[in-house]
N, C-alpha and C positions, 0 to 999 in steps of 0.2 A: 504494500501499499504505498502510495508515495505520499507525503504529510505537507513537505515543506515547498515543492517545487511549482505544483499548478497555483500559485497564489494569484489572486485577479486582483487587477493595479487599476484604480480608476484613472483614465485621462479624457483630456475636454476634445483632443482630435482623434480621428480615427487612424489605426496605422492597421496597416497591411487588410488582409482578407475582411469583409465587413457582414454584420450579421444584424438583420433589420425586424424589428416586429411592428405585423402590418394589422390596422385593425379591419375588420369583416367590412369590405363596399370598397376600401381604400386601395384594395388592390387592383380593381378595373383603372381609377388611373394611372397606376403606378407601372402597369406591365403593359408592352404590347401585344397588339391583338392576338397571335399565336401563341401565347404562352398563357393567356388566361385560364387556359383550360386544366393545365397543371396547376394551376395554387387556388382556391378559395378563399384564404385568409381561417378556416374554419380554427377551433382555441387545439393549441398543440401541432396542427398541418405544417409539417415544412415545405418544402421545395428549392434545390438552386437551381436560378433561373436570374439570364441578365438583365441588369436594372442599371440606366443611363449608361452605357455602353459597358459596367461591368458585372463581372459575377456573385452573386449574392446570395447565402442563403436567408430566405425568407421562414418567417417562425407566424402564425398566425394567432391574433389574439383574440378569435372570435367575434358574438355580437355581446355577451352578458359583462356586467363591472366587471372588474376585476376585483380580488381582494388578495390577500397576502399567500394565501396557499396556493395560489392560481399564480402570482408574480413567481415563487417558487418554482413550482411546476416548469412554466415559460424556461427562466434560464436554464432550468435544469434539460429541457429539451435541447434548447440552444445550441447547451455546452457539450451534451453527449452526441449530437449531430456534429459537428465538429471533429470530435473524436476519433467516431466513428468513419468521419470521410476523410480522416489522417491529417487534417487542415493543424498545421504547426503553432500558428499563431494569427490571432482574428481579434478584430474591434468589434463588439457588442452595444448598438447604439441604444441605450437604454432611454433615452427621450422620453420616449412616447410614457414611458411606464411611470418612469420619473411625475412627468405631468399630470398623472394621474393620480400616482400613490402619495405625491411626494417622495422629498429625497430620503425619506426613511425607507422608501422602496429598495436603496441599495445594499442593505443589510440584507434583506431576502434575495435580491436577483446574486448577491456572492454566496449568501449560504446554497441555495438552490443550484449553481453552478459546477461548486464544487460537488456538491452531494448527488449530482446527478451523473458523476463519473467514479463512482466509488463501488469497489469488485471486492466479493471477498477472496477471504484467504484460500488457496488452494492447497492439497496435498497429492503427493505422487511421484513417479519416476520423471514423466516430463512434465516439468514445472515449465511455466507460456511466461516467454521472456516479457516482461513488464512495460509497456511502451511508455513514452515520453508524455506528459498528458498536453494537450492544445494549450497554451500562453492564452489568454483571455483578458483584455482591455477594455475597459468600460467606457466609453466615448457617448458623447452628448449630454453630459454635465456640465452647467454654466458656472463659469469662474469664483461666482458669489459662492457656491455650494462645493465647490472642491475640495478646500480642506477636512469639511464635515462628511461629504464622501469618502476620503481617506480613513477616516478615523472608524467609518461606519467598514470599510471593506474589513480593515485589520479586526475590529470585534468581532465580525461575521466569520474571517477564517480560522481564527481562535476557537470559536463556539462550532463549527462546520467540523473541526478536527476532533473536537470534543467528542460532538454528536458519533463520529467515525470510528472513535476508540470503544465506545460503547459495542457499535456494531461488530466490528473485530472481536469483542468477548463474547456478546451473545453467539455469533456466526461458529464458534470454536465448537468441535468436539469435546462431548464429557469428559474423554480420559486426555482430552490434550487442556485439559483447564481442572485440576483438584482444584479444592478451598485454598490451598497455600500457594498454588500457582498463581491462581487467580491475583492473591496480596500481592505477590512477585511482580505482575505484569501492571497492576496497577501503579505501587511502588516506585517501578522503573519509567512510567509514564511522568513522575510527578520529579523528575531529577531535573536541578539546576532550577526549580519552581523555588519560593517560600511559602510550602506544604511540610509542616509537619506529619510523619507517618510514623505510626506506633502498631505494632501488628501481634497481639496476642493471640498465643497458641493455648494447646489444647489444656497444659500444665496449669496455666496461667488462667484459662475460663475455669477449672477446674475451682481456684484457688479463689475466684473471685465469685462463685456460688452462680455461675452464669445455669442454671440448671433446665430451664426451659430449652435453652439453645442444644444444649451439650443430650439432651433426649431425644433431640433429632439427629445431631451429629454423631452421636457416638454408634450410630447404624451402621458406618462404614468404617473401611479400616484406613481411608482416608482422612488424617484429619482435620478437624473443626478447626477454624481461623476466626478471629474479629478486628477489623483494619480499622482504625481511626487516622483520619484526614483533619489536620485545623489548618484551618486559611486563618489568620488574622490581619485582615489590609487595613483595618480601624482600628488600633491596638488602643486607643483613649477612649471606644464606647463599649458602653457593655451590654448591648444587645449581641448577642449569639444566635444566628438561628443554626439550627439543627437538623441535618438531612439524612435521615436513617431509610437504607436499600436493603431489599431483599438479597440474598446473594445463595441461591441453594442450587449450585453447579450442575446436579443432578438429583432431579427427584420422581424417583420409582414411582411414590405413593406409599410406600412401606407396607405394611400390612394390609391398609386400605390399597392396594395394589392397581394401578391406573390400567385401564383398557389398552388393550396392544395397539388397538388407532391412535395411542394419544401418547406413545413409547416418544417418537421419536422427535417429540418436540421437550423431549426434558430437559435437555443440555441448557434450552434458553431460561431456565427459571429463576436466573441471576441478573435478569433487565435493571430491576431494580437498582440492583448494586452496580451495576456498571453503568447507568444513569448518573445515578451521583457523584460517580467517581469523572465520568466524563465534564460533569457542572463543576466540580472543584478547579479542574485542570483550565477550566476556560475562564473561570473568574481569575486565578494567581496568572495567566497569560496575559490575562488584560489591565491587570490590577486594582478590579475594583474595590473601591474602599470599602469594606465590608467584614464583620467575621459571622465565619461560617463553618461548622463542624462537623462532619461526616462519619457517619458509621455504619460500617458496613461487616454484618455475620455473614460467614461465608460457611457453607457446610455442603455434605449429601445426604440424600433421603433415603435410605437402601433400607432392605431386610437382611435382618441377621439374626443369631440365635438373641442377643440381648435387644434385641430393637422394642423400642416400646409399642404399644398396644392397644388396641379401642378398650377403654375402662378403665383403664391407668391413671392415677390422680398424681402428678408429678410439681413440682416446685419450682420456684423459678425466682431472677435477681431482687425482685420486687419484695419477695416473701408472699405473693398470693400463690397459691395452690389450685391448678387445673385441671380438670377432668378432662381425660383425652377422648371426643366422640369422634373421631376421624384421623387416622397417621396420616391422610393425606391434604388436612387441614395443617400444616406445620410449618409454613411461612409466618404465619401471627404468631405462631412459637417463638421463631427465632428473633423477631420483631419486636415482641413485648419485651424481651429481654436486654435488645439493643436501646431499645426507647428506655428504656427505666437506666439503663447506661447514662445515656447520655444527657438526661436529666438531673442526675442526681452526682454524676462523677464529672461532665464537662460543664455542665450548669446553661447548658440552653435555654433560653429565654422562650421558644416556639420549636416546636415540631413540624416534622410533614416527612410522612412516610410515603415510599414509593415501592410496588410489588406487581409482579403477575400473581395475583392473586388469587383470584376466583373465575372460574368459567360462566357464572352468574351475570358478570359483566359484560360477558361477551354476547350471551343470548340477548341482552338490556341493549347494549349501544354498537356492539359487530366492531367492524375493524380499523373505525375513523375518530373513534370517540372514547376519553378517556374516561374514567369513573370520578368522582370526588366525594368526600365527606369530611364537614368541617363545624367545627363548634365554637367559631368564636367571627363575628361580622367580620372585624377591621382584617383580621387575618386571612380570609374568605377575600375581602375585596382586594388586599396588596397582591393575591392569587388569580384573580382575576385581570386587574390589570395586568400582570406578568403575561398571561396566556394573550391577551390578548396584542400583544405587542408580538409574541412568539407565533403567534399564527395558530397552536397548535389545538385542538379542540378537547374541550372538556367537559361533563353536563354535572351539577351539583347535584348528587341524591337526599334528600330531605329522611331525618330519620327521627324518631321517639321514645317515649317512653316503653312502649310495648317492644318496642324494638332489642330492646335492652334486657328487658324480660326473658328472651327468646337463649339467652347467651347465659341465662341464670343454672345452678349446678346443686342437686340436691346435696352432692358430696366434696365438693371443694368450691373455691372462692366466685370461681367464673371457669366455665365450659367453653372447648376451642372450637364447638360447631353448632349450630343453631339448632333448637328442637322443631323449628317449624317454619323453614324456606328464608325468604330474605337474606342470601348468601352474602353478597356482596355488600348491604348494609352492615349487618352481626360480623361479617370478617372486621369489616373496618371497627366495630364499636368494642370488637375485644381487643385491637391494638391500643385503643382511647384510654381504655383501663389502667393501660400503666404507665401514661404520659403526667399522671403527678398534676394535672389542672392546667400544666402548661397548654395557649392556644394551641389547636390539635387542626391539624391538615393530611388528610389521606389520601393517595392517590393510585387507582386500580389500575394499570396498564398491561393487563392481560389479554384485552383486544386488540391492544395499539402497538404493542412493544416487538412482533412479528406479525410477517405478511407472507401466505403462501403466494399470492403475486400481487405486485406493489398495487397500491391504492391509489397513489400519487405518483408523477412523473421524479419527483426525486427520492424516494423508494427503488430498493431494488429488494429481491426476490430472498428474504430473511429478514434478519435483525434492522429495525427502523431508528435505533436511538431515541424512543419516544421518552419525552420529559426533561432532556437536557436543556433544550432552547428555554423551556418556561422554566425551570429553576433556576437559571443563569438567569433569566429578567427579573425574577423576584428577589435574588439577593441584589442586584442591581436598584434595588429601591431607592436607594438614598440619592443614587446621580441620577436618574431619571425627572 
């Protein structure tokens, strides 16, 4: 994966081969009569045609109004077409997009152009030689906005690298990313950045009393660990945002074994942890003035003679006891300990947890919208503003006292499985019980972290890196 070379640079003037975005209807006056039949400017339609005596790549805008996701798609489509056509250097005239969406569109254009050419890591005897990516210059930006555009490009490049790192981690096969290897990969990515990395191994977790996490992680011969990433971009501030990401690198479901049809996806159950790591990377790269501590519990959920069972009652870091209703509801167990630790030891002032947590959210919202639960209006307001900037799609799900009753237990303080449905709500509310009253927000990305076929042009088959851009914008709140 090329991280550094394909950095989109802003320029006022065109350089080399020109990419032009065309609104529906405008192609009629732009093209000569014989060329009109090859391009109708439908959304994402492309054509390589002569215009004003030079060959240009035309990309259709369609008829409907643009939004942030469509802008990312357009840039991704243009960049991938340049790459596929082996164009070495091109100017992307973004004047039409900026005129409609404002100069902030440069961030979305840059992010889309970089993500549009993402490729999965491959394994095999014959490794495909990686091609040098097309160098893309953004043209059509007026001088008064040039400096701002350069700043947006720089920010978007860091963000795109964070997203691509998350994609890389999620796409890796389970046998290539055991819990401790996951931690090593993240620590390696943070090298040279102002991020303090601390990894707690199995022995330390036992000493700390991380019993809910160990109930899951001790089911595997591959040791669990917990990675803590501390970014202090505003050392004088008392506010510390806690990001807690689920890091289950292999989830068989334990004794509540997943169906065979679901087994191929079990390697990606650490997408929340990968997204948190990608967010910290982007924050540190851009030097955002904020304090963020990330906690990523990393485990495998397997079947072994000593694995936990339905009906067991276990303890936790917080001291709360938990009745196990389902061993495949393991993500909330490790997040419970990690959230408790973040509040108790890292002194975070608000908590966001993110996880591929429930199949129920997929049935509810599909593969393009993430589910959100939150118990603090101010905290949710900040999150809403963040995903308005990022363009990611989320829907807030309501909850009430009757939902909390669904995870009550006759044997323990709480049960890890609902007694009567509402799986997405009750899974989130289970984690909330360990936030100790801090403002809490829960993201369920089970439907958005992975796609069998891309939903948007800036995605590729497999991991999406869901959550990185929104969490980054959330942590940038002081600067926006």
